[in-house]
PDB file with SEQRES, HELIX, SHEET and CRYST1 records, atoms N, CA, C and O in Angstrom:
SEQRES   1 A   82  UNK UNK UNK UNK UNK UNK UNK UNK UNK UNK UNK UNK UNK          
SEQRES   2 A   82  UNK UNK UNK UNK UNK UNK UNK UNK UNK UNK UNK UNK UNK          
SEQRES   3 A   82  UNK UNK UNK UNK UNK UNK UNK UNK UNK UNK UNK UNK UNK          
SEQRES   4 A   82  UNK UNK UNK UNK UNK UNK UNK UNK UNK UNK UNK UNK UNK          
SEQRES   5 A   82  UNK UNK UNK UNK UNK UNK UNK UNK UNK UNK UNK UNK UNK          
SEQRES   6 A   82  UNK UNK UNK UNK UNK UNK UNK UNK UNK UNK UNK UNK UNK          
SEQRES   7 A   82  UNK UNK UNK UNK                                              
HELIX    1 AA1 UNK A    6  UNK A   34  1                                  29    
HELIX    2 AA2 UNK A   38  UNK A   55  1                                  18    
HELIX    3 AA3 UNK A   56  UNK A   60  3                                   5    
HELIX    4 AA4 UNK A   61  UNK A   72  1                                  12    
CRYST1    1.000    1.000    1.000  90.00  90.00  90.00 P 1           1          
ATOM      1  N   UNK A   1      -7.168 -19.389  14.551  1.00  0.00           N  
ATOM      2  CA  UNK A   1      -8.213 -18.545  15.192  1.00  0.00           C  
ATOM      3  C   UNK A   1      -8.096 -17.145  14.635  1.00  0.00           C  
ATOM      4  O   UNK A   1      -6.991 -16.635  14.449  1.00  0.00           O  
ATOM      5  N   UNK A   2      -9.256 -16.506  14.363  1.00  0.00           N  
ATOM      6  CA  UNK A   2      -9.234 -15.169  13.772  1.00  0.00           C  
ATOM      7  C   UNK A   2      -8.952 -14.187  14.874  1.00  0.00           C  
ATOM      8  O   UNK A   2      -9.169 -14.467  16.053  1.00  0.00           O  
ATOM      9  N   UNK A   3      -8.460 -13.017  14.473  1.00  0.00           N  
ATOM     10  CA  UNK A   3      -8.155 -11.918  15.371  1.00  0.00           C  
ATOM     11  C   UNK A   3      -9.457 -11.427  16.012  1.00  0.00           C  
ATOM     12  O   UNK A   3     -10.499 -11.413  15.357  1.00  0.00           O  
ATOM     13  N   UNK A   4      -9.408 -11.044  17.222  1.00  0.00           N  
ATOM     14  CA  UNK A   4     -10.612 -10.647  17.938  1.00  0.00           C  
ATOM     15  C   UNK A   4     -11.216  -9.313  17.339  1.00  0.00           C  
ATOM     16  O   UNK A   4     -12.437  -9.179  17.266  1.00  0.00           O  
ATOM     17  N   UNK A   5     -10.434  -8.432  16.956  1.00  0.00           N  
ATOM     18  CA  UNK A   5     -10.961  -7.158  16.483  1.00  0.00           C  
ATOM     19  C   UNK A   5     -11.290  -7.152  14.983  1.00  0.00           C  
ATOM     20  O   UNK A   5     -11.671  -6.107  14.457  1.00  0.00           O  
ATOM     21  N   UNK A   6     -11.155  -8.275  14.286  1.00  0.00           N  
ATOM     22  CA  UNK A   6     -11.378  -8.350  12.857  1.00  0.00           C  
ATOM     23  C   UNK A   6     -12.872  -8.179  12.556  1.00  0.00           C  
ATOM     24  O   UNK A   6     -13.220  -7.536  11.566  1.00  0.00           O  
ATOM     25  N   UNK A   7     -13.760  -8.735  13.381  1.00  0.00           N  
ATOM     26  CA  UNK A   7     -15.178  -8.542  13.111  1.00  0.00           C  
ATOM     27  C   UNK A   7     -15.542  -7.131  13.345  1.00  0.00           C  
ATOM     28  O   UNK A   7     -16.395  -6.610  12.626  1.00  0.00           O  
ATOM     29  N   UNK A   8     -14.944  -6.444  14.328  1.00  0.00           N  
ATOM     30  CA  UNK A   8     -15.303  -5.112  14.544  1.00  0.00           C  
ATOM     31  C   UNK A   8     -14.859  -4.206  13.428  1.00  0.00           C  
ATOM     32  O   UNK A   8     -15.529  -3.211  13.156  1.00  0.00           O  
ATOM     33  N   UNK A   9     -13.776  -4.500  12.778  1.00  0.00           N  
ATOM     34  CA  UNK A   9     -13.339  -3.752  11.603  1.00  0.00           C  
ATOM     35  C   UNK A   9     -14.221  -3.956  10.467  1.00  0.00           C  
ATOM     36  O   UNK A   9     -14.485  -2.999   9.738  1.00  0.00           O  
ATOM     37  N   UNK A  10     -14.722  -5.158  10.236  1.00  0.00           N  
ATOM     38  CA  UNK A  10     -15.643  -5.373   9.172  1.00  0.00           C  
ATOM     39  C   UNK A  10     -16.994  -4.751   9.444  1.00  0.00           C  
ATOM     40  O   UNK A  10     -17.686  -4.344   8.510  1.00  0.00           O  
ATOM     41  N   UNK A  11     -17.396  -4.664  10.753  1.00  0.00           N  
ATOM     42  CA  UNK A  11     -18.694  -3.973  10.996  1.00  0.00           C  
ATOM     43  C   UNK A  11     -18.575  -2.543  10.752  1.00  0.00           C  
ATOM     44  O   UNK A  11     -19.514  -1.943  10.229  1.00  0.00           O  
ATOM     45  N   UNK A  12     -17.457  -1.917  11.100  1.00  0.00           N  
ATOM     46  CA  UNK A  12     -17.230  -0.397  10.852  1.00  0.00           C  
ATOM     47  C   UNK A  12     -17.223  -0.196   9.385  1.00  0.00           C  
ATOM     48  O   UNK A  12     -17.882   0.732   8.916  1.00  0.00           O  
ATOM     49  N   UNK A  13     -16.525  -0.996   8.607  1.00  0.00           N  
ATOM     50  CA  UNK A  13     -16.447  -0.839   7.151  1.00  0.00           C  
ATOM     51  C   UNK A  13     -17.879  -0.958   6.534  1.00  0.00           C  
ATOM     52  O   UNK A  13     -18.230  -0.183   5.644  1.00  0.00           O  
ATOM     53  N   UNK A  14     -18.665  -1.892   6.994  1.00  0.00           N  
ATOM     54  CA  UNK A  14     -19.976  -2.090   6.404  1.00  0.00           C  
ATOM     55  C   UNK A  14     -20.890  -0.967   6.824  1.00  0.00           C  
ATOM     56  O   UNK A  14     -21.759  -0.607   6.031  1.00  0.00           O  
ATOM     57  N   UNK A  15     -20.773  -0.375   8.010  1.00  0.00           N  
ATOM     58  CA  UNK A  15     -21.573   0.739   8.349  1.00  0.00           C  
ATOM     59  C   UNK A  15     -21.253   1.923   7.418  1.00  0.00           C  
ATOM     60  O   UNK A  15     -22.170   2.617   6.980  1.00  0.00           O  
ATOM     61  N   UNK A  16     -19.927   2.172   7.100  1.00  0.00           N  
ATOM     62  CA  UNK A  16     -19.537   3.251   6.215  1.00  0.00           C  
ATOM     63  C   UNK A  16     -20.036   3.090   4.821  1.00  0.00           C  
ATOM     64  O   UNK A  16     -20.521   4.043   4.212  1.00  0.00           O  
ATOM     65  N   UNK A  17     -19.921   1.873   4.296  1.00  0.00           N  
ATOM     66  CA  UNK A  17     -20.452   1.657   2.930  1.00  0.00           C  
ATOM     67  C   UNK A  17     -21.921   1.716   2.878  1.00  0.00           C  
ATOM     68  O   UNK A  17     -22.454   2.298   1.933  1.00  0.00           O  
ATOM     69  N   UNK A  18     -22.618   1.176   3.794  1.00  0.00           N  
ATOM     70  CA  UNK A  18     -24.079   1.229   3.806  1.00  0.00           C  
ATOM     71  C   UNK A  18     -24.622   2.600   3.940  1.00  0.00           C  
ATOM     72  O   UNK A  18     -25.638   2.928   3.327  1.00  0.00           O  
ATOM     73  N   UNK A  19     -23.969   3.431   4.737  1.00  0.00           N  
ATOM     74  CA  UNK A  19     -24.419   4.835   4.871  1.00  0.00           C  
ATOM     75  C   UNK A  19     -24.224   5.587   3.558  1.00  0.00           C  
ATOM     76  O   UNK A  19     -25.082   6.372   3.153  1.00  0.00           O  
ATOM     77  N   UNK A  20     -23.122   5.353   2.910  1.00  0.00           N  
ATOM     78  CA  UNK A  20     -22.897   5.978   1.578  1.00  0.00           C  
ATOM     79  C   UNK A  20     -23.930   5.531   0.571  1.00  0.00           C  
ATOM     80  O   UNK A  20     -24.489   6.361  -0.146  1.00  0.00           O  
ATOM     81  N   UNK A  21     -24.196   4.245   0.499  1.00  0.00           N  
ATOM     82  CA  UNK A  21     -25.144   3.700  -0.471  1.00  0.00           C  
ATOM     83  C   UNK A  21     -26.596   4.159  -0.206  1.00  0.00           C  
ATOM     84  O   UNK A  21     -27.322   4.553  -1.119  1.00  0.00           O  
ATOM     85  N   UNK A  22     -26.990   4.089   1.095  1.00  0.00           N  
ATOM     86  CA  UNK A  22     -28.367   4.395   1.406  1.00  0.00           C  
ATOM     87  C   UNK A  22     -28.681   5.922   1.166  1.00  0.00           C  
ATOM     88  O   UNK A  22     -29.630   6.288   0.473  1.00  0.00           O  
ATOM     89  N   UNK A  23     -27.882   6.710   1.741  1.00  0.00           N  
ATOM     90  CA  UNK A  23     -28.157   8.162   1.563  1.00  0.00           C  
ATOM     91  C   UNK A  23     -27.849   8.661   0.169  1.00  0.00           C  
ATOM     92  O   UNK A  23     -28.444   9.631  -0.300  1.00  0.00           O  
ATOM     93  N   UNK A  24     -26.861   7.955  -0.532  1.00  0.00           N  
ATOM     94  CA  UNK A  24     -26.635   8.333  -1.889  1.00  0.00           C  
ATOM     95  C   UNK A  24     -27.841   7.932  -2.763  1.00  0.00           C  
ATOM     96  O   UNK A  24     -28.188   8.655  -3.697  1.00  0.00           O  
ATOM     97  N   UNK A  25     -28.462   6.817  -2.475  1.00  0.00           N  
ATOM     98  CA  UNK A  25     -29.624   6.401  -3.212  1.00  0.00           C  
ATOM     99  C   UNK A  25     -30.823   7.396  -3.007  1.00  0.00           C  
ATOM    100  O   UNK A  25     -31.552   7.754  -3.932  1.00  0.00           O  
ATOM    101  N   UNK A  26     -30.949   7.785  -1.774  1.00  0.00           N  
ATOM    102  CA  UNK A  26     -32.012   8.816  -1.445  1.00  0.00           C  
ATOM    103  C   UNK A  26     -31.689  10.101  -2.190  1.00  0.00           C  
ATOM    104  O   UNK A  26     -32.576  10.696  -2.802  1.00  0.00           O  
ATOM    105  N   UNK A  27     -30.476  10.525  -2.152  1.00  0.00           N  
ATOM    106  CA  UNK A  27     -30.111  11.825  -2.877  1.00  0.00           C  
ATOM    107  C   UNK A  27     -30.229  11.664  -4.317  1.00  0.00           C  
ATOM    108  O   UNK A  27     -30.607  12.627  -4.985  1.00  0.00           O  
ATOM    109  N   UNK A  28     -29.930  10.483  -4.906  1.00  0.00           N  
ATOM    110  CA  UNK A  28     -30.080  10.223  -6.341  1.00  0.00           C  
ATOM    111  C   UNK A  28     -31.673  10.291  -6.689  1.00  0.00           C  
ATOM    112  O   UNK A  28     -32.088  10.843  -7.708  1.00  0.00           O  
ATOM    113  N   UNK A  29     -32.451   9.713  -5.796  1.00  0.00           N  
ATOM    114  CA  UNK A  29     -33.967   9.784  -6.129  1.00  0.00           C  
ATOM    115  C   UNK A  29     -34.481  11.198  -6.025  1.00  0.00           C  
ATOM    116  O   UNK A  29     -35.302  11.627  -6.836  1.00  0.00           O  
ATOM    117  N   UNK A  30     -34.000  11.931  -5.026  1.00  0.00           N  
ATOM    118  CA  UNK A  30     -34.420  13.367  -4.999  1.00  0.00           C  
ATOM    119  C   UNK A  30     -33.893  14.130  -6.136  1.00  0.00           C  
ATOM    120  O   UNK A  30     -34.629  14.927  -6.718  1.00  0.00           O  
ATOM    121  N   UNK A  31     -32.678  13.950  -6.496  1.00  0.00           N  
ATOM    122  CA  UNK A  31     -32.109  14.597  -7.681  1.00  0.00           C  
ATOM    123  C   UNK A  31     -32.892  14.273  -8.961  1.00  0.00           C  
ATOM    124  O   UNK A  31     -33.124  15.170  -9.772  1.00  0.00           O  
ATOM    125  N   UNK A  32     -33.296  13.034  -9.157  1.00  0.00           N  
ATOM    126  CA  UNK A  32     -34.093  12.707 -10.307  1.00  0.00           C  
ATOM    127  C   UNK A  32     -35.458  13.385 -10.273  1.00  0.00           C  
ATOM    128  O   UNK A  32     -35.997  13.752 -11.317  1.00  0.00           O  
ATOM    129  N   UNK A  33     -36.016  13.553  -9.076  1.00  0.00           N  
ATOM    130  CA  UNK A  33     -37.364  14.151  -8.970  1.00  0.00           C  
ATOM    131  C   UNK A  33     -37.353  15.673  -9.240  1.00  0.00           C  
ATOM    132  O   UNK A  33     -38.290  16.232  -9.809  1.00  0.00           O  
ATOM    133  N   UNK A  34     -36.279  16.299  -8.816  1.00  0.00           N  
ATOM    134  CA  UNK A  34     -36.252  17.787  -8.959  1.00  0.00           C  
ATOM    135  C   UNK A  34     -35.274  18.148 -10.110  1.00  0.00           C  
ATOM    136  O   UNK A  34     -34.988  19.332 -10.290  1.00  0.00           O  
ATOM    137  N   UNK A  35     -34.744  17.164 -10.904  1.00  0.00           N  
ATOM    138  CA  UNK A  35     -33.972  17.432 -12.089  1.00  0.00           C  
ATOM    139  C   UNK A  35     -32.676  18.313 -11.685  1.00  0.00           C  
ATOM    140  O   UNK A  35     -32.351  19.336 -12.287  1.00  0.00           O  
ATOM    141  N   UNK A  36     -32.028  17.804 -10.653  1.00  0.00           N  
ATOM    142  CA  UNK A  36     -30.777  18.480 -10.197  1.00  0.00           C  
ATOM    143  C   UNK A  36     -29.722  17.470  -9.924  1.00  0.00           C  
ATOM    144  O   UNK A  36     -30.048  16.329  -9.599  1.00  0.00           O  
ATOM    145  N   UNK A  37     -28.478  17.822 -10.035  1.00  0.00           N  
ATOM    146  CA  UNK A  37     -27.379  16.883  -9.867  1.00  0.00           C  
ATOM    147  C   UNK A  37     -26.783  16.848  -8.449  1.00  0.00           C  
ATOM    148  O   UNK A  37     -26.118  15.884  -8.070  1.00  0.00           O  
ATOM    149  N   UNK A  38     -27.036  17.927  -7.664  1.00  0.00           N  
ATOM    150  CA  UNK A  38     -26.319  18.104  -6.410  1.00  0.00           C  
ATOM    151  C   UNK A  38     -26.857  17.255  -5.259  1.00  0.00           C  
ATOM    152  O   UNK A  38     -26.120  17.045  -4.296  1.00  0.00           O  
ATOM    153  N   UNK A  39     -28.103  16.751  -5.297  1.00  0.00           N  
ATOM    154  CA  UNK A  39     -28.544  15.886  -4.122  1.00  0.00           C  
ATOM    155  C   UNK A  39     -27.833  14.644  -4.010  1.00  0.00           C  
ATOM    156  O   UNK A  39     -27.666  14.179  -2.883  1.00  0.00           O  
ATOM    157  N   UNK A  40     -27.377  14.021  -5.049  1.00  0.00           N  
ATOM    158  CA  UNK A  40     -26.640  12.747  -4.993  1.00  0.00           C  
ATOM    159  C   UNK A  40     -25.352  12.893  -4.184  1.00  0.00           C  
ATOM    160  O   UNK A  40     -25.214  12.231  -3.156  1.00  0.00           O  
ATOM    161  N   UNK A  41     -24.423  13.714  -4.597  1.00  0.00           N  
ATOM    162  CA  UNK A  41     -23.186  13.860  -3.752  1.00  0.00           C  
ATOM    163  C   UNK A  41     -23.487  14.411  -2.314  1.00  0.00           C  
ATOM    164  O   UNK A  41     -22.826  14.022  -1.351  1.00  0.00           O  
ATOM    165  N   UNK A  42     -24.494  15.321  -2.195  1.00  0.00           N  
ATOM    166  CA  UNK A  42     -24.861  15.765  -0.841  1.00  0.00           C  
ATOM    167  C   UNK A  42     -25.344  14.651  -0.020  1.00  0.00           C  
ATOM    168  O   UNK A  42     -24.995  14.562   1.157  1.00  0.00           O  
ATOM    169  N   UNK A  43     -26.153  13.765  -0.586  1.00  0.00           N  
ATOM    170  CA  UNK A  43     -26.604  12.544   0.138  1.00  0.00           C  
ATOM    171  C   UNK A  43     -25.526  11.643   0.556  1.00  0.00           C  
ATOM    172  O   UNK A  43     -25.545  11.085   1.653  1.00  0.00           O  
ATOM    173  N   UNK A  44     -24.525  11.482  -0.358  1.00  0.00           N  
ATOM    174  CA  UNK A  44     -23.372  10.586   0.058  1.00  0.00           C  
ATOM    175  C   UNK A  44     -22.531  11.209   1.162  1.00  0.00           C  
ATOM    176  O   UNK A  44     -22.051  10.501   2.047  1.00  0.00           O  
ATOM    177  N   UNK A  45     -22.344  12.538   1.123  1.00  0.00           N  
ATOM    178  CA  UNK A  45     -21.601  13.127   2.236  1.00  0.00           C  
ATOM    179  C   UNK A  45     -22.387  13.046   3.501  1.00  0.00           C  
ATOM    180  O   UNK A  45     -21.804  12.810   4.559  1.00  0.00           O  
ATOM    181  N   UNK A  46     -23.772  13.240   3.451  1.00  0.00           N  
ATOM    182  CA  UNK A  46     -24.454  13.179   4.625  1.00  0.00           C  
ATOM    183  C   UNK A  46     -24.495  11.802   5.178  1.00  0.00           C  
ATOM    184  O   UNK A  46     -24.446  11.625   6.395  1.00  0.00           O  
ATOM    185  N   UNK A  47     -24.588  10.778   4.300  1.00  0.00           N  
ATOM    186  CA  UNK A  47     -24.569   9.410   4.718  1.00  0.00           C  
ATOM    187  C   UNK A  47     -23.228   9.007   5.387  1.00  0.00           C  
ATOM    188  O   UNK A  47     -23.198   8.272   6.374  1.00  0.00           O  
ATOM    189  N   UNK A  48     -22.160   9.508   4.822  1.00  0.00           N  
ATOM    190  CA  UNK A  48     -20.837   9.333   5.475  1.00  0.00           C  
ATOM    191  C   UNK A  48     -20.755   9.912   6.846  1.00  0.00           C  
ATOM    192  O   UNK A  48     -20.238   9.271   7.761  1.00  0.00           O  
ATOM    193  N   UNK A  49     -21.267  11.147   7.020  1.00  0.00           N  
ATOM    194  CA  UNK A  49     -21.352  11.806   8.307  1.00  0.00           C  
ATOM    195  C   UNK A  49     -22.146  11.073   9.314  1.00  0.00           C  
ATOM    196  O   UNK A  49     -21.747  10.957  10.472  1.00  0.00           O  
ATOM    197  N   UNK A  50     -23.293  10.564   8.885  1.00  0.00           N  
ATOM    198  CA  UNK A  50     -24.122   9.889   9.790  1.00  0.00           C  
ATOM    199  C   UNK A  50     -23.441   8.524  10.211  1.00  0.00           C  
ATOM    200  O   UNK A  50     -23.531   8.105  11.365  1.00  0.00           O  
ATOM    201  N   UNK A  51     -22.798   7.893   9.276  1.00  0.00           N  
ATOM    202  CA  UNK A  51     -22.137   6.606   9.555  1.00  0.00           C  
ATOM    203  C   UNK A  51     -20.930   6.810  10.528  1.00  0.00           C  
ATOM    204  O   UNK A  51     -20.706   5.985  11.414  1.00  0.00           O  
ATOM    205  N   UNK A  52     -20.183   7.882  10.356  1.00  0.00           N  
ATOM    206  CA  UNK A  52     -19.087   8.210  11.166  1.00  0.00           C  
ATOM    207  C   UNK A  52     -19.590   8.419  12.610  1.00  0.00           C  
ATOM    208  O   UNK A  52     -19.057   7.856  13.566  1.00  0.00           O  
ATOM    209  N   UNK A  53     -20.659   9.270  12.726  1.00  0.00           N  
ATOM    210  CA  UNK A  53     -21.287   9.489  14.008  1.00  0.00           C  
ATOM    211  C   UNK A  53     -21.766   8.245  14.702  1.00  0.00           C  
ATOM    212  O   UNK A  53     -21.573   8.089  15.908  1.00  0.00           O  
ATOM    213  N   UNK A  54     -22.397   7.343  13.949  1.00  0.00           N  
ATOM    214  CA  UNK A  54     -22.928   6.082  14.528  1.00  0.00           C  
ATOM    215  C   UNK A  54     -21.696   5.236  15.041  1.00  0.00           C  
ATOM    216  O   UNK A  54     -21.736   4.658  16.127  1.00  0.00           O  
ATOM    217  N   UNK A  55     -20.604   5.196  14.206  1.00  0.00           N  
ATOM    218  CA  UNK A  55     -19.467   4.376  14.561  1.00  0.00           C  
ATOM    219  C   UNK A  55     -18.820   4.939  15.856  1.00  0.00           C  
ATOM    220  O   UNK A  55     -18.409   4.180  16.734  1.00  0.00           O  
ATOM    221  N   UNK A  56     -18.742   6.260  15.949  1.00  0.00           N  
ATOM    222  CA  UNK A  56     -18.178   6.863  17.166  1.00  0.00           C  
ATOM    223  C   UNK A  56     -19.040   6.616  18.374  1.00  0.00           C  
ATOM    224  O   UNK A  56     -18.567   6.327  19.473  1.00  0.00           O  
ATOM    225  N   UNK A  57     -20.333   6.743  18.123  1.00  0.00           N  
ATOM    226  CA  UNK A  57     -21.290   6.408  19.246  1.00  0.00           C  
ATOM    227  C   UNK A  57     -21.192   4.963  19.705  1.00  0.00           C  
ATOM    228  O   UNK A  57     -21.128   4.663  20.897  1.00  0.00           O  
ATOM    229  N   UNK A  58     -21.182   4.062  18.692  1.00  0.00           N  
ATOM    230  CA  UNK A  58     -21.161   2.672  19.004  1.00  0.00           C  
ATOM    231  C   UNK A  58     -19.921   2.091  19.507  1.00  0.00           C  
ATOM    232  O   UNK A  58     -19.972   1.287  20.437  1.00  0.00           O  
ATOM    233  N   UNK A  59     -18.721   2.453  18.931  1.00  0.00           N  
ATOM    234  CA  UNK A  59     -17.497   1.874  19.279  1.00  0.00           C  
ATOM    235  C   UNK A  59     -16.497   2.786  19.931  1.00  0.00           C  
ATOM    236  O   UNK A  59     -15.535   2.314  20.536  1.00  0.00           O  
ATOM    237  N   UNK A  60     -16.698   4.088  19.825  1.00  0.00           N  
ATOM    238  CA  UNK A  60     -15.758   5.046  20.453  1.00  0.00           C  
ATOM    239  C   UNK A  60     -15.934   5.138  21.931  1.00  0.00           C  
ATOM    240  O   UNK A  60     -14.981   5.337  22.684  1.00  0.00           O  
ATOM    241  N   UNK A  61     -17.190   4.987  22.345  1.00  0.00           N  
ATOM    242  CA  UNK A  61     -17.502   5.179  23.757  1.00  0.00           C  
ATOM    243  C   UNK A  61     -16.933   3.985  24.587  1.00  0.00           C  
ATOM    244  O   UNK A  61     -16.581   4.201  25.747  1.00  0.00           O  
ATOM    245  N   UNK A  62     -16.828   2.765  24.061  1.00  0.00           N  
ATOM    246  CA  UNK A  62     -16.363   1.615  24.802  1.00  0.00           C  
ATOM    247  C   UNK A  62     -14.944   1.804  25.328  1.00  0.00           C  
ATOM    248  O   UNK A  62     -14.666   1.504  26.489  1.00  0.00           O  
ATOM    249  N   UNK A  63     -14.059   2.295  24.489  1.00  0.00           N  
ATOM    250  CA  UNK A  63     -12.709   2.545  25.016  1.00  0.00           C  
ATOM    251  C   UNK A  63     -12.534   3.629  26.109  1.00  0.00           C  
ATOM    252  O   UNK A  63     -11.674   3.560  26.986  1.00  0.00           O  
ATOM    253  N   UNK A  64     -13.432   4.639  25.975  1.00  0.00           N  
ATOM    254  CA  UNK A  64     -13.359   5.666  26.928  1.00  0.00           C  
ATOM    255  C   UNK A  64     -13.948   5.245  28.238  1.00  0.00           C  
ATOM    256  O   UNK A  64     -13.498   5.685  29.296  1.00  0.00           O  
ATOM    257  N   UNK A  65     -14.963   4.387  28.186  1.00  0.00           N  
ATOM    258  CA  UNK A  65     -15.449   3.822  29.440  1.00  0.00           C  
ATOM    259  C   UNK A  65     -14.479   2.868  30.122  1.00  0.00           C  
ATOM    260  O   UNK A  65     -14.383   2.861  31.349  1.00  0.00           O  
ATOM    261  N   UNK A  66     -13.770   2.077  29.361  1.00  0.00           N  
ATOM    262  CA  UNK A  66     -12.729   1.156  29.942  1.00  0.00           C  
ATOM    263  C   UNK A  66     -11.613   1.910  30.579  1.00  0.00           C  
ATOM    264  O   UNK A  66     -11.090   1.487  31.609  1.00  0.00           O  
ATOM    265  N   UNK A  67     -11.212   3.067  29.974  1.00  0.00           N  
ATOM    266  CA  UNK A  67     -10.093   3.864  30.576  1.00  0.00           C  
ATOM    267  C   UNK A  67     -10.618   4.576  31.820  1.00  0.00           C  
ATOM    268  O   UNK A  67      -9.864   4.749  32.778  1.00  0.00           O  
ATOM    269  N   UNK A  68     -11.885   4.995  31.839  1.00  0.00           N  
ATOM    270  CA  UNK A  68     -12.449   5.638  32.981  1.00  0.00           C  
ATOM    271  C   UNK A  68     -12.454   4.628  34.203  1.00  0.00           C  
ATOM    272  O   UNK A  68     -12.082   4.949  35.332  1.00  0.00           O  
ATOM    273  N   UNK A  69     -12.887   3.456  33.876  1.00  0.00           N  
ATOM    274  CA  UNK A  69     -12.920   2.368  34.920  1.00  0.00           C  
ATOM    275  C   UNK A  69     -11.525   2.078  35.445  1.00  0.00           C  
ATOM    276  O   UNK A  69     -11.331   1.863  36.641  1.00  0.00           O  
ATOM    277  N   UNK A  70     -10.536   2.074  34.522  1.00  0.00           N  
ATOM    278  CA  UNK A  70      -9.173   1.807  34.976  1.00  0.00           C  
ATOM    279  C   UNK A  70      -8.629   2.896  35.837  1.00  0.00           C  
ATOM    280  O   UNK A  70      -7.903   2.624  36.793  1.00  0.00           O  
ATOM    281  N   UNK A  71      -8.978   4.207  35.508  1.00  0.00           N  
ATOM    282  CA  UNK A  71      -8.579   5.305  36.328  1.00  0.00           C  
ATOM    283  C   UNK A  71      -9.183   5.261  37.712  1.00  0.00           C  
ATOM    284  O   UNK A  71      -8.514   5.617  38.682  1.00  0.00           O  
ATOM    285  N   UNK A  72     -10.368   4.855  37.827  1.00  0.00           N  
ATOM    286  CA  UNK A  72     -11.003   4.782  39.172  1.00  0.00           C  
ATOM    287  C   UNK A  72     -10.351   3.729  40.073  1.00  0.00           C  
ATOM    288  O   UNK A  72     -10.281   3.882  41.293  1.00  0.00           O  
ATOM    289  N   UNK A  73      -9.857   2.611  39.403  1.00  0.00           N  
ATOM    290  CA  UNK A  73      -9.285   1.497  40.129  1.00  0.00           C  
ATOM    291  C   UNK A  73      -7.781   1.741  40.361  1.00  0.00           C  
ATOM    292  O   UNK A  73      -7.123   0.914  40.992  1.00  0.00           O  
ATOM    293  N   UNK A  74      -7.238   2.842  39.870  1.00  0.00           N  
ATOM    294  CA  UNK A  74      -5.872   3.175  40.104  1.00  0.00           C  
ATOM    295  C   UNK A  74      -4.885   2.514  39.192  1.00  0.00           C  
ATOM    296  O   UNK A  74      -3.700   2.445  39.521  1.00  0.00           O  
ATOM    297  N   UNK A  75      -5.333   2.015  38.031  1.00  0.00           N  
ATOM    298  CA  UNK A  75      -4.451   1.304  37.139  1.00  0.00           C  
ATOM    299  C   UNK A  75      -3.653   2.138  36.201  1.00  0.00           C  
ATOM    300  O   UNK A  75      -2.666   1.689  35.619  1.00  0.00           O  
ATOM    301  N   UNK A  76      -4.097   3.388  36.056  1.00  0.00           N  
ATOM    302  CA  UNK A  76      -3.453   4.256  35.040  1.00  0.00           C  
ATOM    303  C   UNK A  76      -2.064   4.641  35.552  1.00  0.00           C  
ATOM    304  O   UNK A  76      -1.860   4.961  36.723  1.00  0.00           O  
ATOM    305  N   UNK A  77      -1.154   4.592  34.636  1.00  0.00           N  
ATOM    306  CA  UNK A  77       0.229   4.920  35.043  1.00  0.00           C  
ATOM    307  C   UNK A  77       1.009   3.841  35.633  1.00  0.00           C  
ATOM    308  O   UNK A  77       2.211   4.004  35.845  1.00  0.00           O  
ATOM    309  N   UNK A  78       0.394   2.712  35.923  1.00  0.00           N  
ATOM    310  CA  UNK A  78       1.198   1.582  36.486  1.00  0.00           C  
ATOM    311  C   UNK A  78       1.816   0.814  35.410  1.00  0.00           C  
ATOM    312  O   UNK A  78       1.224   0.631  34.347  1.00  0.00           O  
ATOM    313  N   UNK A  79       2.988   0.356  35.646  1.00  0.00           N  
ATOM    314  CA  UNK A  79       3.712  -0.435  34.585  1.00  0.00           C  
ATOM    315  C   UNK A  79       3.811  -1.846  35.069  1.00  0.00           C  
ATOM    316  O   UNK A  79       3.679  -2.109  36.264  1.00  0.00           O  
ATOM    317  N   UNK A  80       4.038  -2.746  34.173  1.00  0.00           N  
ATOM    318  CA  UNK A  80       4.205  -4.140  34.491  1.00  0.00           C  
ATOM    319  C   UNK A  80       5.662  -4.484  34.385  1.00  0.00           C  
ATOM    320  O   UNK A  80       6.157  -4.853  33.319  1.00  0.00           O  
ATOM    321  N   UNK A  81       6.377  -4.355  35.554  1.00  0.00           N  
ATOM    322  CA  UNK A  81       7.820  -4.646  35.592  1.00  0.00           C  
ATOM    323  C   UNK A  81       8.124  -6.066  36.125  1.00  0.00           C  
ATOM    324  O   UNK A  81       8.698  -6.236  37.201  1.00  0.00           O  
ATOM    325  N   UNK A  82       7.745  -7.001  35.388  1.00  0.00           N  
ATOM    326  CA  UNK A  82       7.990  -8.358  35.892  1.00  0.00           C  
ATOM    327  C   UNK A  82       9.238  -8.862  35.412  1.00  0.00           C  
ATOM    328  O   UNK A  82       9.612  -9.990  35.733  1.00  0.00           O  
TER     329      UNK A  82                                                      
END                                                                             
């Protein structure tokens, strides 16, 4: 049986790569149109930033909501001394 978080890791990796490729391609097209070299790397950096923001929005909030729920139920700080 595969690890439960393995698919999440691959999803995050694919979001990062697709952001780099998509915005890099847009920057490359703009660079070709205006005969400049800087839009390609700028597009890649922008794509990486958008991808990181999306990953934080999609996956970063889940853990914070779980810890908030655990705090309300009084589970934080409790240890399992069995």
